[in-house]
C-alpha positions in Angstrom: 5.7 -3.6 -21.9 7.9 -1.1 -24.0 10.9 1.0 -23.7 8.9 3.8 -25.4 6.1 2.8 -23.6 7.7 3.5 -20.4 9.3 6.4 -21.3 5.5 7.9 -22.3 3.9 6.9 -18.9 6.7 8.8 -17.1 6.7 11.9 -19.0 3.4 11.7 -18.3 3.5 11.5 -14.6 5.1 14.9 -15.1 3.0 16.1 -15.9 -0.2 14.6 -13.3 -1.3 17.1 -10.3 -1.4 13.7 -8.2 1.9 12.6 -8.9 5.0 12.9 -6.4 8.2 12.3 -8.0 11.0 12.8 -5.6 14.5 11.7 -6.0 16.0 9.7 -2.6 17.8 13.0 -1.5 15.0 14.8 -1.3 12.9 12.2 0.9 15.7 11.6 3.0 17.2 15.4 4.1 13.5 16.8 4.1 10.4 15.2 1.9 8.1 18.4 1.6 4.8 16.8 2.7 6.0 14.7 5.7 3.7 15.8 8.5 1.7 18.0 5.7 -0.6 15.7 3.8 -3.6 17.5 4.8 -2.3 20.7 2.7 -1.9 18.9 -0.3 -5.3 17.4 0.1 -7.0 20.4 1.4 -8.9 18.6 4.0 -7.9 16.5 7.1 -9.2 14.0 6.4 -7.9 10.1 7.1 -5.0 9.1 5.4 -4.9 5.7 4.0 -1.9 4.0 1.6 -1.0 1.5 0.1 2.8 0.3 0.2 4.3 -1.0 -3.4 0.0 -0.7 -5.0 0.7 -1.7 -8.5 -1.0 -0.2 -11.0 -3.1 1.7 -7.9 -6.2 -0.7 -8.2 -6.2 -0.6 -4.7 -6.1 3.0 -4.2 -8.6 4.0 -7.0 -10.9 1.2 -5.3 -10.8 2.9 -1.9 -10.7 6.1 -3.2 -14.0 5.6 -4.8 -16.4 4.3 -2.4 -14.6 6.5 0.4 -14.6 10.1 -0.6 -14.2 11.1 3.0 -10.7 9.9 3.4 -7.6 10.5 1.4 -5.1 7.7 -0.3 -1.7 7.6 -1.0 -0.1 4.7 -3.3 3.6 4.3 -2.8 5.9 2.2 -5.5 9.1 2.5 -7.1 8.2 1.9 -10.7 6.1 4.6 -11.8 5.2 3.3 -15.0 3.4 0.9 -13.5 0.6 3.7 -11.0 0.3 6.2 -14.0 -2.8 3.5 -14.5 -3.9 4.7 -11.5 -3.2 8.4 -11.6 -4.2 8.8 -15.2 -7.6 6.8 -14.2 -8.1 9.4 -11.0 -7.5 12.6 -12.9 -10.4 11.2 -15.0 -12.6 10.2 -12.7 -11.9 13.3 -10.7 -11.0 11.6 -7.5 -9.5 14.5 -5.4 -8.7 11.9 -2.7 -6.0 9.9 -4.6 -1.9 10.4 -4.5 0.8 8.8 -6.0 4.5 9.0 -4.5 7.3 7.3 -7.1 9.8 6.4 -3.9 11.7 3.2 -2.5 8.7 1.4 0.2 11.8 1.8 3.1 11.8 5.6 2.7 8.2 5.4 4.0 8.8 6.6 7.6 10.7 9.6 5.7 7.4 10.6 3.2 5.0 10.3 6.9 5.5 12.3 9.9 4.3 10.0 13.2 1.0 9.0 13.2 0.2 10.6 10.6 -1.7 7.6 8.5 -5.5 6.1 9.7 -4.6 3.3 7.6 -1.7 0.7 5.5 -3.4 -2.1 2.8 0.2 -4.5 1.8 -1.4 -5.6 -1.3 0.3 -8.9 -2.6 3.8 -8.6 -2.2 6.8 -10.1 -3.4 7.0 -12.4 -0.7 10.8 -12.9 -0.6 10.8 -16.5 0.5 14.8 -16.7 0.2 16.2 -16.5 3.8 19.3 -14.3 3.1 15.8 -11.6 1.4 14.4 -11.5 5.1 15.5 -8.0 5.5 13.1 -6.9 1.9 9.8 -8.6 3.4 7.0 -6.4 3.8 6.0 -7.6 6.9 9.1 -7.8 9.1 10.3 -6.1 12.2 11.8 -3.8 10.9 9.2 -2.9 8.2 6.8 -3.0 11.4 8.3 -0.6 13.5 8.2 2.4 10.5 4.7 1.5 10.1 4.3 1.7 14.3 6.0 5.2 13.8 3.7 6.2 10.8 -0.1 5.2 11.9 -1.7 6.7 14.1 -3.1 4.8 18.1 -5.6 2.0 16.7 -4.2 2.3 13.2 -5.1 -0.8 10.9 -1.9 -2.9 9.1 -4.0 -4.9 5.9 -1.9 -8.1 5.2 -4.1 -9.6 1.4 -1.0 -11.8 -0.2 -1.5 -15.3 -2.6 1.6 -16.2 -0.9 0.9 -19.1 1.7 4.7 -18.3 2.9 3.7 -14.8 3.3 1.1 -15.3 5.3 2.4 -17.9 7.8 5.7 -15.8 7.9 3.4 -12.8 9.1 1.2 -14.5 11.6 3.4 -16.2 12.8 5.6 -12.7 13.6 2.5 -11.2 14.9 1.9 -13.4 17.6 5.2 -13.7 18.3 5.8 -9.5 18.5 2.1 -9.7 20.7 0.4 -7.8 18.2 -3.4 -8.4 18.1 -4.4 -10.1 14.9 -7.7 -8.7 14.2 -8.9 -10.7 11.0 -7.0 -13.9 9.1 -8.4 -15.2 6.2 -6.3 -18.4 5.0 -9.1 -18.2 1.8 -11.4 -15.0 1.0 -13.4 -16.0 -1.1 -14.4 -19.1 0.5 -14.6 -18.3 3.9 -16.5 -15.5 5.5 -15.1 -12.8 7.4 -13.4 -10.7 5.7 -14.0 -6.7 4.8 -15.6 -6.1 1.8 -12.4 -4.1 0.6 -11.7 -7.4 0.7 -13.3 -9.8 -1.5 -14.3 -6.5 -4.0 -12.0 -5.4 -5.2 -9.4 -7.6 -7.5 -5.9 -6.4 -8.8 -4.5 -7.2 -11.9 -2.2 -9.9 -10.2 -5.4 -11.6 -8.3 -6.8 -12.4 -11.4 -4.3 -14.6 -12.2 -4.3 -16.3 -9.5 -7.7 -16.9 -9.3 -7.4 -18.0 -12.5 -4.9 -20.9 -11.8 -7.0 -21.7 -8.4 -5.0 -20.4 -5.8 -6.2 -19.1 -2.3 -6.2 -15.7 -1.4 -5.4 -15.0 2.1 -5.8 -12.1 4.4 -4.5 -10.5 7.6 -6.0 -7.6 9.5 -3.6 -6.4 12.6 -3.1 -3.6 15.3 0.8 -3.4 15.9 1.3 -3.1 19.9 5.0 -1.9 21.0 
């Protein structure tokens, strides 16, 4: 994507009513919607969050199918989720929002027990050991998710990385969390929710074209 195109999208994002772009300082000190997301949407419907939402494909697809839930995509790359935000406006999806911020600040974006479900779709597996702290299913991230999730809230991980799948499963079992579904190839094995197989991201389509299996884990956090 050219720099001019990026700048154009950044400018458009500033005009979108469904896009929130706080500074890091604003998020850490006093994020205005923390604990008040229902005032943003104007209802008390359950909140579902997609972390590292990219172009927002999952946020949009789930919002279309679930009008009685509110969906929030989070990513630091605003030029990417511009597509999802624009689509939501074009389709009058009132149950969609996007936040441009770092994922590690998720516990500053939401209050305790404010979120019903989390989706993590095709995160960077951060395979090198020194990158462990950046893996989106490491112990520190799981604690953040547990803090913002309601009781019995769900976390969904969909990835093409066998490493990420195995690392996460091992950690979940080792820490005593509840694994509800673990599938090593969602398009060959039965048992995955329809949301997993009926929605495909831009990158997922590329992985499928070269024959990479797509894995899925759904779990509940127990502390």
